[in-house]
N, C-alpha and C positions, 0 to 999 in steps of 0.2 A: 563535410569531412572529415574537420577534425577529429570528430568523435570514435570513426571507425579506424583513422591512421592511428590514431593513440591507444584503441584494443588490436589491432595489429601489431602496433609496436611490442607491446607486453605482453600480448598473445592469451587475451584473457576475453570472454563473450561481452558483450555489448548489449546494455539495457539500453530504451530511450523512454521519454516521455511525448506523447502528441500535445503540442500545444492546445489549451481547451477548447478552442473557438475553431481548430480549424475545420477546415471541409474534408471530406471523404478524400477527395482528388489529393490533394495537400499532405494526407497523411501516408497517401499510397503514395505519391511521389517521394515522400522523404524513405518510408520504408525502401522503396526500389532503390534509392540513393545507397545508403546505408547496407542494404543487402548486398549489392556489388561490388563494394566495396571491401565489404568485410570478406578475411579469408574462411575459407568454405566451411572449416573444421569446427569454426569458431559461432557459436546461435546469437542469435538478435531478437532480445527479449521487447515487446512493445505494451504501454503503459497508455491509458488515458490522461492525458495530464498529470497532477501529482497530489497525491492526498484529497482525492476528493471527499472523505469522510472528514476531515478535519475542517470545522464550522469557526477555525479561526481565519483560515485563508477564503479570499474573494471567490475563488472560482468555487468551493462549495456551496454558496450561498447562489450563484447564479445559476449552477448546475440544478439547484432546489425549485427553483422559479420554472426552468427552462423545461423538467420533467413535467411539475406541475401543469405546466400551460399545453402541454403536448398531447395529441390525440393518437400517438402512437404508440406511448407509453403502455397507457394503463395501469396506472399505479393502484393495487389493489387493496390499499390499507386506506381507512379513513385519513382526511389530509392531517388530523392532529394527535399528536401522541400524548397520550394523557399521563404524564408525570406526577406522581401525589397528588392523581384529582384536579392538577393545573390543566384546563381545555385548552390554554393558552401557548402553549408548546408544540411549537410545528416538527412534524415529522423530518426534519431538513438532513438529515444524515441520511436516514435511508432514502430519500428523493436523490439525494444527490451521487449515490452510490449506485440508484438504479440509473442514471443521467449514465454514468459512466458504464455502466454495462451495453447501457442501448448503443450510445457510439461508436463503443467496441464493436458491439453485434454488426451493424452498419458498414465499420469498416473493414473489419475481417471475413464479411462475406465478399467484398472486392480482392481482398489481399489473398485469398485462397484461391481465386481464379488463376492465379498468376505461379503461387507458392505452395509447399508442402507444408506439414506440421512439422518437419523434420528443418526445414529451411529457416522457418521464422514462429514465435513461441507469445501469443496474445494472451495476458496477464491480467487477471484482475485483485486488483489492489486495496486493503482495508487494514484497519487499526486492528491490532493483534488481541487486544480486548473487547473486540465486538465483532465476534466469529458468528455471533447469532444474527447479526444484520448482516451480514454476510452470505449468508445461509436464506435467509427471508428474502433475497434480492438474486440470487440466482436462480433461485424456483420460480422467479417472474418470465413469462413467454421464451422458457426456455433458455435462459441467457447461459448455464453453467455449459451447454454445449458450445459456444462460443470460444471458451477460452482450453489452455492447456495448463495453465497452473495458477495458483493461488500466493497472494504477495503480501506479507506481512513488515512490521516492525519490530525484529526480536529484542528490543532494548531491556535492558536492565541498567539499575543507577542513573536513569535519565534524570535528567535536576528537576528538583520542583519544590518551591518554597515552604508547600504544605507539608510536603515529605521530611520525615523526622532523621534527617542525616547527622550521623554525630560527628559535626566537625570537630575538630581537636579532639576527636575521642581518643582510648587506646586500638592497638590493632586489633584486639579481643572484640571489642565491641565492634569495629567495620566490619569483621568476620560476619558478626552475629546479622548485623544488618544485610550483609550482599548473600548472605544464605536465604534468607528471608523473600527478598526481591527476586532472587534467579529461581528460589520455589512457584514462587507468584507464577512467574513468565512461566514456569514449566508448566504448571495448571492450563494459562490461556492457549500457549501450543498443541496440547494432547485436543484441545478443543478446537482449534484449526486446522489438525489432523483429521479428527472427526468428521470434518466439514467437507476439505477434500477426498475424501475416499470414500465419501456418498457420491461426490460426482466425479471419483477417477481421476482427479487434478494430482498435481505435484506442486508441492510446498516449496517456496523460497522466499528468501527475505530480500526488503530493499533497505536502506539506510541501517543494514545489519550491526551490531555491537554496541556495548555500552558508550553512553558519553554525557560529560556535561556543560549544559548551557548556564554560564554565569557571568557576570561580569566582576567578580570578586576574582581578585587575582591568586589572593591567599588559599581562597578553595579552591581554586583551581588548579592549582601546585599541590594542594591535598590532594585533591583527587586521583590525579596523575599517579603520585606516588605510593598510594592505596592498592591504583590500580595494576602498578609494579608488580607489589608484594604480595597482595590478596586474592588475584584474579587469576 
């Protein structure tokens, strides 16, 4: 109830993630509850779990196993993704995304018996840099017909120790760095939009915007100042 109460108070649309191991009936009851409590003019977006593509999250690995073992998914790719000639790298990312699509299709089939596409908006979420993966999955079993929206994480400036952040650099160095990261993001979003247009879907963002994940307080503070002056 707090979810839709907060959305109603702020007059903003609602975006929910259905628990990863929820039953179809649980998911349907969850959507019923929130849709009923949400103001009629506000949209309700729903996604299966969170970041199914992210192999750092336990649900991603679990989904890959469930998809691989399912007799209903009919995963059309070879079990192993040959990366640089290595046959021991599993296609867990594609499998996880496929399980997301499979469960959403099951749930949405039931949801649409009670609601219209104007009342609820089923979302297929994936990593912005992996639009190709999303395209491959949406082709399977007509999964693309399940969704109204694609959602991706439109980050730039996401903290990663491997990236050449100009910590302690001049504003000009930071501006040059940010221009490069924004340009790369733009290229990725163009590829996302191409996939969305292919299936007549709308693109939205989840966790949208730049941010930094870092334990170093000085770097966090510097990043904050740079955002205020350069972004």
